[in-house]
N, C-alpha and C positions, 0 to 999 in steps of 0.2 A: 204678840207672836201668833202667826197664822196657824190654822188647823194643819195645813200642809207641813209647816216647819215642825210643829209638835209631833206629827206622825213620823217625820224623818228622824227626829231625835230619839223617839221611842224605839223604832226599828234598829237604828244604829246602836243604841245602848244594848238592846237584846243580842244583836249579832256579835258585838264586841265582848259581851259577857260569855257568849258561847265558846269563843276561841280566845283564850286569855293571851294577851300580848305583853311583852316587856318593852317594846319600842313602838312608838306611835306609827312609824312608817314601815313596819314589817309587813310581809305578805304571807300569812301563815297557812293559806289554803287556796284551793281552786278559785280563780278570779278575785282574789284579794280578801281583805278583812270583811267586807259585806257581800262577798260572792257576786259582785256586779260588774267586775272588770274595770273599776274606776279607782285610781289611786287618789288619795287626799293630799299628796305632797304638792308643795309649791316651790318656786325658785328653780325650776328646771329650764333647760335650754328652750329658747323660742325659735331658734334657727339651727339647722344642722351644719357644722363646719364641713368644708370640702373633705371628702374621704371618710366622713362620719365622726362620731364622738371618740374621745380617747378610750382605747381598749385597755382596761385596768389589768385584767388577767384572762387567761385561756386555760380551761381545764379539759382533760380527756380522761377516759377510763370509766365513764358513767354508763356505757353500754348502749345497745340498740333500743329504740323505742320512741314513742311520741308523747310521753309524759312531759308536762311543764315542771316548773320548780316552785317550791315554797321557801320563804325566807323568814326565819324567826330566831331571835336570841343569838345572833351572830353566826348562824349556820344556814346552809342551803340544803334542802332535801329534795330528792327526786327518785325515780325508779328506772331501771334499765336491765336489759338482757345481757348477761356476760357469760360466755361459755355455754353451759348447759342448764342455766337457771336464771330466774329474774331476781334482782337484788334491789333492796332499798339502800340508798346511799346518802351519806351526810358529808358535806364539804364545809371548809372554813370560808365564811363570807368575805373575809379580808384577803385571802390568798388563792382560793379555789382548791386548796390541798384537801385530799380525802381524809376524813376523820374516822369513818367506819363504813362498812358494807355488810348487810345482813340478808341472807337468802329469804326470799318471799315464796317462791314456788317455781312452777314450770316456766321455761322459756318458749319462744316460738310464736307462730302466727295463726291465731284462730281464724277460721273462715277462709274464703278464697281471696286471692290477690297477693298473698305473701307479705302482709303487713306485720312484721315481727316486732315484738316488744310490748311493754305495758303502755296503757293509754291514760290511766288516771293520774292525778296529782296528789301527793301526800297532804295530810291535814295535821297541823301541829297544834297541840293544846297543852300548855304548861310544859311538863316534862315527858309528855307522851306524843308519839307520832303514829298515825293510822294510815296504812297503805293497802291498796287493792291491786292484785296482779291480773293480767289479762284472762287468766283461767278461773278467776273468782276466789283466790286466796285473800282473805282479810286478816291482816296481822297488826297487832298493837306492839309498838317498840318503845324502849326508853330513848328519849331524844339525845341524851348525852353520850350513850354508849352503843346504841343499836341493839341492846339486849331484848330478846323476845319476851313479852309478858303473857300474851295469849293469842290464839288464832282461831278463825272459823273458815269454813269453805262454803261458798255460795251454793255449789251443786250438791255436796253431800250433807251439809248441815241444814240447808233450807230448801232442798229439792228444787232448786232454781234451774230452769232451762237456760242454757248459755245462749246469749245473742249471737248472731252470725259472726260478728267480728270481735267477740269476746266482751268481757266486762270492762266498762270504761268509766264508771261513776267514781267521783271523788267523794269520800265519806264526809258527812256533816256532823260536827260535834256541837251539841247543845246542852249546856249544863253538865249533868251527870251521865248523859247518854251520847252514844255515837249512833247515827241514823244512816241506814243504807237501803238500797233498792235491789235486792236480789231478784225480785219478781217471782211470779209463779202461782199455782193454784192454792197454795197454803197462805198466801198473802204477799202483796207486792213489796211493801215497805216494812222494815224491821228496826226496832230500837233496842240497843244492847247497852248494858252497863259498861261504861268506857274503861273502868278499872279491871273488870273481871271477864267481860264478854258474855255475861249471863243475860238471858232474854228479859226485857222489860215488857214489850208488847209487839204484836205483829198484826198488821191490818187484816181484819176478817172480812170486811165488806168491800175490799179493793184487791183484785187478784190478777191484774194485767201482767203480761210478760214485761220484763225490763227491756228498754232500749239503751240509749247511751247518754241521756241527760242526767245532770246532777241535781239533787234536792237543794232548795233554798228555804230559808227561814223568813217568815213574815208575820205581821200582826194585822188581821183584817177583821173588822167588826168587833174589836176588843178581844179577839181570841188569837193566841199564838198558834201558828200552824205551819206545816211543811207543804210546799208547793212542788209538784212533780209533773213531768210531761212524759207520756209514753207514746207508743204508736197508735193508741186508740183514744186516749183521754188526757185532759188536764184536770188535776185534782188538788183539793186542799184537805189536809189530814191533821186532826187535832194533835198537838204536841204532847198533851198530857196522857192520852190513852190510845192513840192510833185510830180513833173513830174517823170515818170518812165524813167530812163536813159538807163538801160539795164536789160535783163532778160535771165536767163539760165534755161532751163527745167531740173529738177532733182527730180525724183520721190522717195519719202520716204515711210515708212510703219509704221502703228500703232501709233507711237509717235515720232515726229522729235523734238529734244530737244537741242542739244549742240549749243552754240554760235559760229558763224563763226569766222575765223581768217583772217585778212588782212595784207599783207606785200607787199610794193611797189604796183604794179598793179595786184597782185595775191590774189585770194579769195579762201580760203580752207574751206570746210564743211565736216561734218561727222555725221552719225546717226546710230542707232542700228537696230535690227530686220532684220539682214542679208543684210543691204544696203551697208555700207562701207563708203568710202570717195571719194571726188572729188576735183580737183583743176581747177580753171578757171582763165584764163588770160583776163584781161579787157583792151581792146584796144580802143583808141580814135582817130578818124579821123575827123577833123573839129569839128563840134558840135555833131557828132554822136558817140555813144558808142556801142561796141559789145563784147559779152562774148565768148571766145574760150575755149573749154574744153581741158585741158592739159593731164589729166588722170582720170580714174575712177577705183578703185579697192576695195577689201574687207580686206585689211591689217589693217585698223583702222575702226572698227565698234564700235563707242563710244555710249553707251546708254544714260547716262545723267550725268556722272561724269566730263565731260568737258575735253578739251585738251588745252595745252599751247605751245607757240612757244618760243624756246630759240635759238637764232641765226638762222641757216638754218634748224632747226629740230623741229618736232612736237612730243610731249610726251603726253601719256594718256593711258587709259585702252581700249583694244579692246575685245569685246565679243568673247569668245571661244579661243582667242589667248593670252590674258594676257596683262601685261604692255608692252608698245611698244615705241620704238624710230623710227621715220619715217623721211626720208629726204623730206622736203616740196616740193622742186622743181621737184623731180622725182617720189615721191610716194613709193620709195623703203624702206623697213623696215631694219634698221640696227641691231636691236635686238628685240626679243619678249620673255617675261618671265611670266609664269603663275604659277610657283610652289612656289614662295616665298611670294606672297601677293595677296589676292583676289581682286575682282572687287571693284572699288570705285572712289572717286573724287580726285582732284589734285589742288595744288597751288604751284607756283614757287617763290623762294626767295634766293638771295645771292648765286647763283650757285648750289642750291639744289632743290629737289622736295619733297614736303610734301604730302604723299599719305594717304588717309583715307578709310579704308575698310567699305563697306556698311552694312555687316551683321556680325553675330557672335559677337565678342568682340569689333567691331568697331576699329580695330587696326590702329594705326598711324605709318607710316614708313618714315624714312628720307633717301633719296638716292641721288646720284649724277645726275645732268643733264648732262649726258655723252653719247657719241656715242659708248662707249666701252663696254656697257653692264649694267645690273642691279647691281649697287654697293651700298650695304646696309651700313647705318651708324646708325643703331639702330631702335628699335620699342618700342612701349608701348601701353598698353590697358587702355583707359580712364575709370574712374569709372562711376557708376550710369547709366549703359547702359539700355536703354528702350528695349521693345520687338519689336520695329519697326526698319526698315532699317535706317541707319544713312545717309540719303541722303543730308542733309544740307552741302554745301561745306565749307571746312575750310577757315579761313581768317587769314592773318598775317598783323598786323598794329601796329605801334609804339612799336615794339619789343615784341609784344604779339601774341600768337596763340589762336584763338577762335574756339571752337568746340561746335556746338549745337547738342543736341539729344533730340528732342521733347521739354519737359518742362524744360530741364536743359541746361545751358550754362556754359562752362568751359573756364577759362582764364589762359593760361600758359605763363610764362616768358621764351622767347626763345632767349634773348640777350646773346651773349657769355660773360663769365666772364672776 
């Protein structure tokens, strides 16, 4: 077994232990089991039928917002604005029928632009669900009933300055802790006891303001750590005590959103507004870590649709350049295509990439995860399009494709016949 294979198994085991699943193909948190946007399912459609896959069910009543969904233990979890509050909502995965709805906090649109509704995705861990509202309410709920267990407020409990467009991070559960990024002068990252909400630690030597990226879990140099991206830095934080292990200066602009990618001791980040992408090599000598920049370029300027790693390559949409395949180690673009599909989000499964356009008809495309170019295997336009951008990322779980567009959630059967 290669060093790379052993590393992957180690990280996969740690991540799966952090969010306990009852089904191998569940999607219990932001960007899936390993928070990398990649489904491990097989036996899915290789070509889209005319008109798209079979629509299994359509649910409404989940409210306004841009949150994606989590799928675990036969339920679907999301967050939305309904009437004068934001609500965490659980649906039956088989029918789309609502099981419960629990108030999280204020509704509305932080910042300019009128983008109302929550932005984060619930995190499911055994019998608990953790949700974050756009105004910074963090609430722990029972997964079966929606009963509130405890809550915190990013602004009042952690003195966190609210980002322009509100709090968008999806909480990370790791063992006994739930880890969040309220940001601010008292410490950017906070670990809480997931059962009680009591403080475990807060970073003392890392005090950046939060932007919109979510934490990921990794093991680098034999040390378990949390990787986070802000508007000023990329960092690695020791999971055991919140100590800053390493920091790499990396200036973002306006809104820094995409989740980092980690592979071996390499950390890849990207953001939009003309910034581009960077790769950092994290070296360990004794107990000291240091980040070395491998490259910085503008070939991948990902706004908020996310990127995925398949093998040695990164895939995602780059502002002004289109859908892109980029070699992770070198930063070289193998292909870029902007004439066939507009800007959007991405999820990978079974050797294919599912792309979802953010505007117009919210078109979904199925293409190869290939270095040979943009190879199309069909498109379809989901019904019931709202007049908002379809920013909620697609999810593939248990043979189903989930597409949220504001108050509507569509469930498609994408298992191959």
